[in-house]
N, C-alpha and C positions, 0 to 999 in steps of 0.2 A: 631381655629380648635383643636378638641381634639388630644392629643398625641397618636401616634401608637406605640404599643409595639409588639415585636415578640410573636405570640401565644404560650402560655404555659411558658413563660419566667418569670424568678424570678420578673421583673419589672411589667409584666402584673399581675401577681399573687398579687403583693403588691397593685397595683391600685385597683384591683377588691376587695380585703379585705377593702380598704379605702372607696370604694363606699358602700359596704355591711354595713360597720359601721354606715352610714348615714340613714339605714332603719328604726331604732327606732325612731329616731326623726321625720322622715317622717310619721311613723305611728301614733305617738302621735298627731302630729299637723295637719295632713290631713285625715287620714283615719277615724277619729271619727267625722269629721265635714262635713256633706254633702254639705254645702255652700262653703267649702274651694276650692280655685282653685287647680286643679290637671291635670296631663297629664298621661294617661295610655297607654303605648306602647305594642301593641299585635303583637306578632310574633307567629302565631299558627301552624308553620310547624311541622312535626313529624320527629324530629331528631333520626331516628331508622334505623334499618339494611335494605338496599335498597332491598336485595332479600325477605325479609319477606314482605316488603311494596308492592312488585310487585304482590303478590299473594291476594291482598285485592283489590276488584272491587272500582274503582273511588277513590283511595287512596288520591290524591290532593284535592279532594272536602272535605276531612275530615277537612281541614283548616276552612270550614264554620261552624263547630260545635260551634267555639269561637265567632260566631257572637252574641250568647246570651250576651256577653259583651257589646254589643251596648246599652243594657238596663241600663248600668251604666249612660248613657247620661240623665237619669231621674234626676240626681243631676245637677242643672243649671250652674254650673261653672267647670264641669268636661269636659275635652276633651280627645278624643280618636284617637290614630294614629293606623291604622290597616294595616297591610302588607300581602299580599298574593303572591303565586306563579304566578297565572294568575288573570287578572282583573275580579272583580265580576260583575255578571249581575245586572244592576241598580234596577230591580225589587225585586231582593233578599234583597238588602240593604234596600229599602222602606219597604218590608215586616216586618222587624225587627223594624225599626223606628216607624212605624204605630201602633206598640204594646206598645209603651212607654206611661205609664199612667200619665197624667196630664202636658204633656210637648208637645207643637206643634212639629211635625215632622220637620218643617222648622227650628225651633230653635236648635234641636238636630243636624240636618245636617250640620249647619254652625261650629259646634264643632267637627266634624268628618272629619278626613283626611284618604283618602284612597290611598294607594301605592301599585305598582305591580313590580315584578321582570320580568313579562312576559316570564316566563320560566316554560314550562310544564314537565320538566324531574322530576325523582324521587329524585334528589338530595335534601339535606336538604335545606329548605327555608333559614334558616339562613345562610349557605354557599353561597347561591345566593345573598344574601344582600352583604355579605362581599367581594364578587368577583366583585361587581359593585360600584366603588367608587363614582359615581354621584347619584346613588340611596341612598347609605349610606348618602351622603351629604344632600339629600332632606329630608331624615328621620330625620337627626340632625335639620335642619331648622323647620321642622313640630313639634319638641318637644317643642321648645322655651326654656323656663327656665328649665334645667336640675334639679334644686333644688326641684322642686315640680312634678317630673316624676318618673316612675318606669317602668320596663319591665316584661311584662307577657307573658309566654310561655307554650307550651305543656308539654315538657319535657326539663330538663337542662343538656347539655353536655359541654365540653370545647368550642364547637362553640358559645353557648349562652353565656358563660363567656366572650369571645373575643368580641362579639357583645356588650355586656353592658359596656365593657371598652371602645370600640370605640365610643359608644353614650354618655358615660359619666354618665349613670344612674344606680342605683342599680337594681339587678335582684330578684324580689320576688319569689324565687325557691329554691330548695335545691342546695347547692354548688356541682357543678360537682365532685369535689373530694371526695364527699360521695356517689355518685351514686351506688357504689358497695353495700351499704347497702339494696338497692332494688332489687338486683339480686335474682335469686332463691337460690344460695348459701348463699348469704348475709341475706336473709330473714330467712333461717332456723338458722343461728348463733343469729340473733336477738330474733327469738322465744325461743331459748335455754336460752339466758340471761334473757329474760322475765319471764320465767318460765311458759310458757303456752303450751297447747297440740299442737303437730304437728306431721305429720306422721313419722314412722320410715324410715331411709334411710341413704343416704350419699351425701355429697356435694363436690364442687371443683373438679369433674371428668373432665379428660383431654382426654380421648380416649375410644375406645371401650373396651380396656383391663380393664380400671377402671370401666366402665359400667357393664361388666361381673362380675368383682369382687363384686361390690356392690349387684347385682342380687343374686349372690350366698349367700352373707352375709345375705340379707333379707329372703331368703327361709330357710336357717338354723335356723334363729331366730324365723320365722313364718311359720312352716311346711305346714300349710293349706292355705297360701296365693296363690290367684288365679292370680292376675295380679299386675303389678307394673308400674308406670309412669316414663317415662324418658323425662327430660326437658332441653332445653337449658338455660343457665343462663340469657341471654338477649332476650328471646322470649316474645312476647306480645300477647294478646288476644287469646291465646291458639295456635298461629302458631308455635311455636317452641316445641310443646309437642308431645309425642308418647306414645304408651301403649304396654307393653309386657305381653303376656299371658304365665303362667307356665303350661297350659294344657298339659298333656302327658308327664311332666318333671318325672325324677326319684324321688323316695323318698328323702327327704332332707338329710337323713342319709345314703343313698345308694352311692356307687362309681359311678362316671360318671355324676354327676350333672354339674360340670363345662364344660365338653366336650358337654353335651347337650345344655347348654346355648350358648356356643360359636358357635355351629352349627345352632342353631335356631334364635339367635339374629338378623343376617342380613336379614333372610328371612321372620320373621313373625312380626317384629316390625311395628305396625300400627301408621302411621303418622297422625297428625290432619291437617296439611297443604296440600293443593293440590299440587300434582306433586313433592312432597319431595320424596327423595330416600336415601338408606342407605349410599352410598359413600358421597353425599353431606352433609348429616346429620353428619358424622364422620368428615368432614372438618370443619363444623361449631363447632362442639364440641371442636376440637383443638384450634379453634380461640376464642371461647367465654366460655368454660367450661360448666358445667352442673350439673344435680343432678339426683339421683334415689330415688323414694320414694314409700312406699307401697300405693297401691290403696285403697281409702276408699269406700268400698262396699256401695251401696244403697244410695250413695249421689248424684246421677244424676240430681234431681230436687231440690236439697237444697244446693246452694252455695251463702250464704249471704256474704255482705261486709260491713265493718265499715269505714266511712270516717272521718279523722281528718286534723286539720291544726295547725302548730306551728307558731304563729304570731312573728313579728320581735322582740318582747319583751320577747320571749322565753315562752310564754303561750300556753298551749295546749287547742285548741277549738274542741269540738265535732261537727261534721258537719252533720252526718246522718248516719243510717243504711238502707242498701237495700237488696233485694233478686236478685241475678243475673239471667238472662234468658240465658241459655246456650244451644249450639247445636253442630253441627259438628259430625264426625265419632265416637268420644267417649265421646262427651258431655263436651268438654273442650273449645270450641270456644265461646267467648263472643259474644251475640247477643242483649242483652238489660238488663233492670232492672225494677224491681217494687219497689215502696215505699209506706208504710214502710216495712221494714223486717218483718217476721212472729213474732208474740208475743211469739211464743214457744220459741225463742232463741235470740230475739233482745237484751235483757239485758246482755246476756252472752257474745255475741259478742263484744258488746260495752265495757264491763269491760275487756275482753281480749285484745281488740284493745288499751284500754288505756294504758295498760302495755307495749304494743310494742310502742305506741307514747312516753312514757316516756324513754324508750330506745334510741329512734331516737332524742329525744329533748337533752338527755344528750350528744349526739355525735355531736350535732350542726346543726341538720336538721332544716329547716324552710320551709313553704309552706305547700301545700295540698298533702295529700297521702291517700292511702286506704289499708286496711288489709283484704285480701280475706280468707274466711273459707269453709269448706264443713261440712255438719251435716249428721251423719250416719243415716241409716234407713228412717223412714218415716217422719223425722224432728221434731217429737213431742217429742222424748226421745233421750238421748245420748249427749255427750259434743261436742260443735263445735270444729272442728280441723282446725288450721291455716295452709294455704298452700302458701301464698305469700304476699309480700309487693309491692305496686306500688307507687314509688316515682315520680309521675307525675299526671296530670289531666287526669285520666282514663275516660272510657265511662260512668261511673256513675257520673261523675261530672257535666256534662253539663245539663241533664235533671233537677237535683236538682238546679243548678244554675239559670235556667228558672223560676222554681217554686218560689223561692226566690225573684228574681228581678221582676217578673210580680205581685206578691201578697204582697210584702213587708213584708211577714209573718215570723214566728220564728219557729225554731225547738226545741223541748224540750228532752234533752238527757235522762231525767228521765223515760219518758214513751215511747220514740222513735217516737213521733208523730209530724206533723208540723201543724200549725194553722194560719190562716190569721190574720190580725190585728183586726178583729172583733170576733176572737176566734172560727172560724169555721175550722174543720179539712179538709185537702186537702191530697190526695193521686194521685199517677200517675203510668202509664204504658208507658215504653218508649223503643224504640229500634233504632238503627243506621243501621238496616239490613233488612228493609222492601224491599225486591228485587223481581221483576217479569219482565219477558221479556216483557210483554204487556205494562208495564209502560214506556218503551222506546218510546212509541206513544205520551207520555205527555210531555209538556214543563213546565218550572217553572210558567208561566202565567196560564196555565191549572190547576195546582195544587191549586194555590191561588183561581182560579175561583170556583174550586170544593168546597174548604174550606168555600167560602162564600155562595155559592148557597145551600149547604147541612147544613148550619148553624153550622158548625164545628169549626169556627175561635174562639180563645180564646176571651171570653167575660169579659171585665173589672168590669162589674156590678155584674155578677154572680161568677166571677173568676174561671170559668171552661172552658174547651174546649181544642182544638187541636193546637199544634204548630208543624210546619214542619221545618226540618233542611235538609242539603244536598240537597237542591232544584237544585243546579248546576248539581248534579249528575243524576237526572231523566232521561233526554233525551239520555244520553250517555251509561248509565249503567242500567237503570231501577231500580234505588235504592233511597230510601228515608229514613230520619230519622223522627220518629214521637214521640211527647211527648203528652200523653192524661192525662189531670189534671181533677179529679172528687172529689166529696165530700167523696167517699169511694174507696176501692180498686176495688170493683165490678163495680162502675160507671165508673171508669178509662178504665177498659177493655172493657166495653160496648161501650165507646166512641171510642177506638181504633178500635174495630171490625167494628163500623159503618163507620169510615174513610176508613177503607180497602175496605168496600163493596162499597162505593161511588167512590173511586179511581178505582176499578175493572169495574164499569159500565162506567165510563168515559174513560178507556183505551179501552173498547170494542167499 
């Protein structure tokens, strides 16, 4: 049995470093050979703030987004161990296995082990595993040879570090000791070091007084500034964000600006998250810290993202560029993404993102991450402005992963396009937030039936079609994830709209 160390102890940290040192060997000998035996341990829970998770409908089902990794079973000697909070509906598993190109689903099924904590609470899935010794032992048994295994997670915290050590396998993700590099404050420091454009503002704010000071400073430096963003350091998907309006404020040079901000801040700060309120936000600010930054006007519909990976050899890999689809009260809530990003700025965000990736690489970051931007005005002119780093597999990671694994195609960072093995371009429109009350009338079986009857299902021959995610979320929350893959961006949008129409009809 693997030796147990106290979480966070020097012994655990030393053992973790030893395991991580083995990743380059694993990468060289296993990752590059599709026939090499390997085991991928997938723990897809969101180790994030429980209060923020509670505001997202069907949070536990977001673990299902990682089911795209089942397509790794196309490699005939790859084994997957997939752990969830609650048992997966068998139909959902079959749905993914039946998309495997060139591999019988029965063959893939023999190489898949599904485990569950049978716990529907919002606690971290990783903590659920660590709290259940017998489940942890079953997970060890399912791994087999730890020398050819690695752990894949949504985001990396000290909990995931402890789990990696208890399992005796390396974690292919950012070291939790570096996670502050991906906070809102940490992002601003990295942008500054990278020498790229980012909004004027202040970081490492600890309370309402700090926020007011930062707002005063912004207004003095930018007298015509109309709005500012206030963000918690550890917020995600826009849930920790708010907007402050300077409408009615005294002139920046006039006395009384600070008093006006102190008076209006608690009453007029507009929160992106449902049910958020000033007193709770202040408490979260003291716990997590935060930032204030100038609002980039005219950027509501242009928020691209560049994805990168630093592999275990320390090499930077360009993964993709996207345009994010945003919504919510102030347009800061992530709803989905489109690929590729607009040609007007995809090269610029790629080049700026590479500078960020180099800063992260120098600091020891490995694994996948994204750099988010906003583009002023109509998106056709003006320099992209970096706003945050996500040191995790964000919402843009999973649709692109599906595209890659379904088509076995390649992304070209020179033009920002993706082509199949035959050289044909592919684009997609994706969302995790297709939600309508009427969809509660549907079951996962219904959604699959609609997909087949309406000829929406992804077609291996044409390499176009629809893939659904969050199928387990539909009956309880009326919510689905959809990735529409087409030859062009217009084709992908048409496919998506057709899928929505067919689901609407089925729900009626």
